[in-house]
C-alpha distance (Angstrom), angle and dihedral (degrees) to the residues before:
residue distance angle dihedral
X1 . . .
X2 3.79 . .
X3 3.79 101.9 .
X4 3.80 127.1 106.4
X5 3.80 90.2 -115.4
X6 3.79 132.2 54.9
X7 3.80 109.1 -103.0
X8 3.80 125.5 -166.5
X9 3.79 117.9 -157.9
X10 3.78 121.7 -132.2
X11 3.82 99.5 173.0
X12 3.82 138.7 42.0
X13 3.80 109.1 -141.5
X14 3.82 94.1 178.1
X15 3.79 134.9 -4.5
X16 3.79 123.1 -93.2
X17 3.80 117.0 -130.6
X18 3.77 143.8 -165.5
X19 3.81 97.3 -144.4
X20 3.80 110.5 -157.7
X21 3.79 133.4 -162.4
X22 3.81 123.5 -178.6
X23 3.80 121.5 -168.1
X24 3.81 125.0 -168.1
X25 3.81 124.8 -177.7
X26 3.82 93.9 176.6
X27 3.81 102.5 -96.9
X28 3.80 94.5 42.0
X29 3.79 134.6 44.3
X30 3.81 124.0 -173.8
X31 3.80 135.8 176.3
X32 3.79 128.7 -148.1
X33 3.81 118.8 -166.0
X34 3.81 127.1 -174.9
X35 3.81 114.1 -167.2
X36 3.78 126.6 -161.0
X37 3.79 97.4 -126.3
X38 3.80 139.5 105.0
X39 3.81 102.0 -121.9
X40 3.79 130.7 -10.3
X41 3.83 117.3 -165.4
X42 3.79 122.1 -130.1
X43 3.80 94.8 -111.2
X44 3.82 90.8 60.5
X45 3.80 92.3 47.1
X46 3.80 91.9 46.3
X47 3.80 90.7 52.5
X48 3.82 91.1 49.1
X49 3.81 90.4 50.2
X50 3.80 91.5 48.0
X51 3.80 91.3 53.0
X52 3.80 92.3 45.7
X53 3.80 89.8 54.2
X54 3.79 90.7 46.1
X55 3.80 92.6 50.0
X56 3.80 102.1 38.2
X57 3.79 108.0 15.5
X58 3.81 91.3 -119.3
X59 3.84 105.1 143.3
X60 3.79 113.4 -110.6
X61 3.80 91.5 -130.0
X62 3.82 90.2 60.0
X63 3.80 93.9 63.6
X64 3.81 125.4 93.0
X65 3.81 117.2 -166.9
X66 3.80 125.7 -179.7
X67 3.80 137.3 171.7
X68 3.79 122.8 -128.9
X69 3.82 91.6 -139.8
X70 3.78 98.1 -124.4
X71 3.80 108.7 166.6
X72 3.81 91.6 -150.8
X73 3.80 100.9 74.2
X74 3.82 136.1 90.4
X75 3.80 117.9 -72.0
X76 3.82 116.3 -100.7
X77 3.79 96.5 174.1
X78 3.78 132.5 20.8
X79 3.80 113.8 -93.3
X80 3.80 126.8 168.3
X81 3.81 104.8 -38.8
X82 3.81 96.1 -19.5
X83 3.79 115.0 104.0
X84 3.81 124.7 -154.2
X85 3.80 113.8 -86.8
X86 3.80 96.3 -133.3
X87 3.81 94.2 -172.9
X88 3.79 91.0 56.2
X89 3.82 97.6 54.3
X90 3.85 98.9 70.3
X91 3.81 88.8 44.7
X92 3.81 90.9 52.3
X93 3.79 92.1 48.4
X94 3.80 92.3 49.5
X95 3.81 92.8 50.8
X96 3.81 92.2 49.8
X97 3.82 89.5 50.9
X98 3.80 92.5 46.7
X99 3.80 92.2 46.8
X100 3.80 93.1 54.6
X101 3.80 90.3 46.4
X102 3.81 90.2 53.6
X103 3.80 91.0 48.9
X104 3.81 90.4 51.7
X105 3.80 90.9 49.1
X106 3.82 89.6 51.4
X107 3.82 95.5 52.5
X108 3.81 110.9 139.3
X109 3.82 138.5 156.4
X110 3.79 110.9 -69.6
X111 3.77 143.1 -179.1
X112 3.80 116.5 -136.5
X113 3.80 135.5 -148.5
X114 3.78 137.2 164.8
X115 3.77 137.5 -169.4
X116 3.77 146.0 145.4
X117 3.77 140.8 -125.6
X118 3.79 138.8 179.6
X119 3.77 132.5 -120.6
X120 3.80 123.2 -151.2
X121 3.79 89.2 -150.5
X122 3.04 163.8 51.7
X123 3.85 103.6 30.3
X124 3.81 115.3 93.4
X125 3.79 130.6 166.8
X126 3.81 110.7 -106.4
X127 3.83 96.7 -160.6
X128 3.81 114.6 84.9
X129 3.76 136.3 -171.2
X130 3.80 108.2 -126.9
X131 3.79 134.6 -160.2
X132 3.83 111.6 -87.0
X133 3.78 112.1 -87.3
X134 3.81 94.6 14.7
X135 3.81 97.0 100.5
X136 3.82 113.1 85.8
X137 3.83 119.7 -133.1
X138 3.78 111.6 -69.9
X139 3.84 121.4 -121.9
X140 3.81 89.3 -89.8
X141 3.81 91.4 56.2
X142 3.80 95.1 -107.5
X143 3.81 118.8 145.4
X144 3.80 101.1 -174.3
X145 3.82 99.8 83.2
X146 3.80 114.8 133.0
X147 3.81 96.7 -178.9
X148 3.81 128.4 55.4
X149 3.80 124.4 -161.0
X150 3.82 112.6 -139.9
X151 3.81 95.4 -0.5
X152 3.82 123.3 -166.8
X153 3.81 109.1 -66.9
X154 3.80 112.7 -111.3
X155 3.81 93.6 9.7
X156 3.83 114.4 163.0
X157 3.82 86.9 -141.0
X158 3.81 93.8 69.5
X159 3.80 113.1 114.6
X160 3.81 108.0 170.9
X161 3.82 141.8 -45.1
X162 3.80 111.8 -76.5
X163 3.79 94.7 -137.4
X164 3.81 145.7 14.7
X165 3.79 132.6 -91.7
X166 3.80 129.5 -131.8
X167 3.82 109.7 -132.3
X168 3.81 95.3 179.3
X169 3.78 122.5 116.7
X170 3.80 111.9 -163.3
X171 3.80 122.3 -160.6
X172 3.80 138.6 -162.0
X173 3.81 111.5 -170.1
X174 3.81 129.9 -171.7
X175 3.78 128.5 -170.8
X176 3.77 137.0 169.4
X177 3.84 119.7 -97.4
X178 3.82 86.1 -100.3
X179 3.82 92.1 54.8
X180 3.82 100.2 -101.9
X181 3.83 111.5 146.8
X182 3.82 111.6 -111.0
X183 3.79 105.1 169.5
X184 3.79 143.3 -18.9
X185 3.80 125.8 -159.4
X186 3.80 116.3 -167.0
X187 3.79 131.8 178.2
X188 3.80 128.8 -157.0
X189 3.81 132.6 169.6
X190 3.80 105.9 -127.5
X191 3.79 133.4 114.6
X192 3.78 121.2 -123.8
X193 3.83 114.9 -70.2
X194 3.79 99.9 -144.5
X195 3.78 135.2 -163.3
X196 3.79 133.4 -117.6
X197 3.81 88.7 -124.3
X198 3.78 92.2 92.0
X199 3.81 95.8 -179.6
X200 3.83 94.2 59.3
X201 3.80 126.8 105.0
X202 3.81 108.0 -138.2
X203 3.80 138.4 156.6
X204 3.81 88.3 -141.6
X205 3.82 123.2 -145.5
X206 3.81 92.0 -26.7
X207 3.81 92.0 72.4
X208 3.81 92.6 38.7
X209 3.82 88.9 56.6
X210 3.81 91.9 49.0
X211 3.80 92.3 50.9
X212 3.80 92.2 47.8
X213 3.79 92.1 49.9
X214 3.80 90.9 50.8
X215 3.80 90.7 50.6
X216 3.81 94.9 43.3
X217 3.79 92.9 49.8
X218 3.82 89.5 48.2
X219 3.79 89.6 -124.0
X220 3.80 99.8 135.3
X221 3.78 119.1 127.6
X222 3.77 95.6 16.1
X223 3.76 123.8 150.0
X224 2.96 114.3 -114.8
X225 3.81 88.1 29.9
X226 3.79 122.6 -113.2
X227 3.82 111.1 -112.1
X228 3.80 123.4 -150.0
X229 3.81 120.3 -172.0
X230 3.81 130.3 -173.3
X231 3.79 114.9 -169.2
X232 3.78 122.3 -164.2
X233 3.79 113.7 -113.2
X234 3.78 127.5 -153.7
X235 3.80 98.0 -48.6
X236 3.80 106.8 140.8
X237 3.81 89.2 127.4
X238 3.82 99.6 28.9
X239 3.80 128.3 93.6
X240 3.82 136.1 147.1
X241 3.80 100.7 -105.2
X242 3.81 121.5 116.9
X243 3.80 101.2 -146.3
X244 3.79 92.1 -171.3
X245 3.78 93.1 70.7
X246 3.78 139.0 13.5
X247 3.80 117.4 -99.5
X248 3.83 115.8 -118.9
X249 3.80 115.1 -106.2
X250 3.80 112.3 -84.9
X251 3.79 140.0 173.7
X252 3.82 119.2 -85.2
X253 3.83 95.2 -97.2
X254 3.81 100.7 27.1
X255 3.80 94.8 98.9
X256 3.81 92.1 48.6
X257 3.80 89.1 53.2
X258 3.82 92.3 45.4
X259 3.80 93.4 52.0
X260 3.80 92.5 45.4
X261 3.82 91.4 49.2
X262 3.80 92.1 50.7
X263 3.82 93.7 51.4
X264 3.82 92.3 41.9
X265 3.80 92.9 54.4
X266 3.79 92.2 54.4
X267 3.81 93.0 42.6
X268 3.80 90.5 53.3
X269 3.79 91.0 48.9
X270 3.80 89.6 53.5
X271 3.82 91.6 46.2
X272 3.81 91.5 57.3
X273 3.81 90.2 58.6
X274 3.81 98.1 46.1
X275 3.79 120.6 119.8
X276 3.81 111.9 -151.6
X277 3.79 126.5 -142.4
X278 3.80 124.0 -153.5
X279 3.79 93.3 -130.4
X280 3.78 143.8 -5.4
X281 3.76 141.0 -176.7
X282 3.80 123.0 -94.7
X283 3.80 120.0 -152.6
X284 3.78 132.3 176.5
X285 3.78 137.6 -161.9
X286 3.80 133.3 172.5
X287 3.78 133.4 -179.9
X288 3.77 132.6 -173.2
X289 3.77 114.3 -137.8
X290 3.80 138.2 171.8
X291 3.78 125.8 -123.1
X292 3.78 123.1 -158.7
X293 3.80 113.4 -116.4
X294 3.80 116.5 -142.0
X295 3.79 111.3 -145.2
X296 3.82 117.3 -111.3
X297 3.81 98.2 -133.6
X298 3.81 117.2 84.7
X299 3.79 115.9 -169.3
X300 3.80 90.7 -107.0
X301 3.80 93.3 60.8
X302 3.79 118.2 104.3
X303 3.80 118.6 -125.9
X304 3.83 106.6 -75.7
X305 3.81 90.6 -142.9
X306 3.80 90.6 62.3
X307 3.81 92.3 49.2
X308 3.79 93.4 48.7
X309 3.80 91.1 48.2
X310 3.81 86.7 69.5
X311 3.81 88.5 57.7
X312 3.79 96.2 49.4
X313 3.81 110.6 139.5
X314 3.80 95.5 19.2
X315 3.80 139.9 59.8
X316 3.81 115.7 -83.8
X317 3.77 114.7 -100.3
X318 3.76 133.0 -172.4
X319 3.78 125.7 34.5
X320 3.80 95.5 -83.6
X321 3.82 93.8 56.8
X322 3.81 94.3 40.4
X323 3.82 92.4 49.4
X324 3.80 89.8 47.0
X325 3.81 89.1 54.7
X326 3.81 91.5 49.0
X327 3.79 90.1 48.4
X328 3.79 90.9 56.8
X329 3.80 88.8 55.2
X330 3.81 93.3 46.3
X331 3.79 101.8 42.4
X332 3.82 91.7 89.5
X333 3.82 94.3 39.7
X334 3.83 114.6 134.5
X335 3.79 117.9 -96.0
X336 3.81 90.5 -126.0
X337 3.81 126.0 41.9
X338 3.83 119.2 -155.0
X339 3.80 115.0 -126.8
X340 3.80 130.5 -169.0
X341 3.81 113.4 -142.7
X342 3.81 116.2 -167.3
X343 3.78 134.9 -174.5
X344 3.79 130.0 -172.3
X345 3.79 127.5 -168.1
X346 3.78 119.5 -156.8
X347 3.78 108.0 176.8
X348 3.80 104.2 -56.0
X349 3.81 93.4 -21.7
X350 3.81 119.4 100.1
X351 3.79 127.5 -160.1
X352 3.80 115.0 -159.1
X353 3.80 113.5 -167.1
X354 3.79 119.0 -163.0
X355 3.83 121.7 173.2
X356 3.82 126.0 -134.0
X357 3.84 129.7 38.7
X358 3.80 96.2 -52.1
X359 3.80 118.5 -166.5
X360 3.80 119.6 -117.1
X361 3.80 93.2 -116.3
X362 3.83 90.0 63.2
X363 3.80 90.8 51.0
X364 3.80 90.8 48.7
X365 3.81 90.1 50.8
X366 3.81 90.7 52.0
X367 3.79 89.6 51.3
X368 3.81 92.6 48.8
X369 3.81 92.8 50.6
X370 3.80 96.4 41.5
X371 3.83 117.0 103.9
X372 3.82 87.1 -149.0
X373 3.80 121.3 83.9
X374 2.92 112.1 -129.6
X375 3.78 111.7 17.5
X376 3.78 111.8 -167.1
X377 3.82 108.1 -140.9
X378 3.80 120.1 -149.1
X379 3.78 116.8 -169.1
């Protein structure tokens, strides 16, 4: 899911997970779940929460679920030419429910710590200001764009990135009273990395980071098992591509490993400086809000029906035909889209959860305005 073409996997490179963490301070119990998927619609998450409450008694409004945004996972909602894999959805829901149940069953006394670090790489803004007249007409026929997403690498028409990056990695760490690692939740604002093996299932650098943290903390083979989670921060405009110069040729998973290693090194440095507390308070808040939806059809755009008529009898190809197809789906979209905003407080650490592919500048604004340092953003 997430590409402009429909891809069908033939190989599983590494397993996908619903990584689950349950925290209980006595009066309050909350669950945090990070799923290896690209996008998971609200109706699927709501059903998972309903079943968790039914099975365990944990209130549905005390559960935070996010997707890592790997593009190499089954499709949960139609996007471009990828159709929803309807057989996968009940399986995904059941594994989320089972994962939270296991986390509840493994509850044990824990010490808690949190902190943050900064990476010098690999996050880079993928939207660039270009020289006037250098951007070709967009799929809607418009010619007045000033910013190009994923521009040609090494182009002499590049001016500067159109937005900032967020180099922070925030960490919540839990260990037993004796010092045994129990769980580690990290957050970093970077899109998926990807691989040129486009028929592979993979959890991308998120899973590679989790495995490296487990190895580095010498937490393999524990019972109950150590759980590492890496949630995707506000990275709608952030990827790992240096558009100034072409990247040297590498193996299909080398960049995933490189990104995971870079984040792991900084996370481990932060972990060595953490000071653990024997207990802390957990608080929760959620609010439903509406977001205005801007229509997808500028006046310059040709009738999508006419464009799709050219593709009759075959799958759409090219941006114009694909955008025309998307426009047909979106033309009757509601004017307002309901959003669920969630916040969690764990001691003096705050988690702010915002749905959709949020740009880094919004995440940075939330961090600036937050009274908590650091807030750990989960997109």
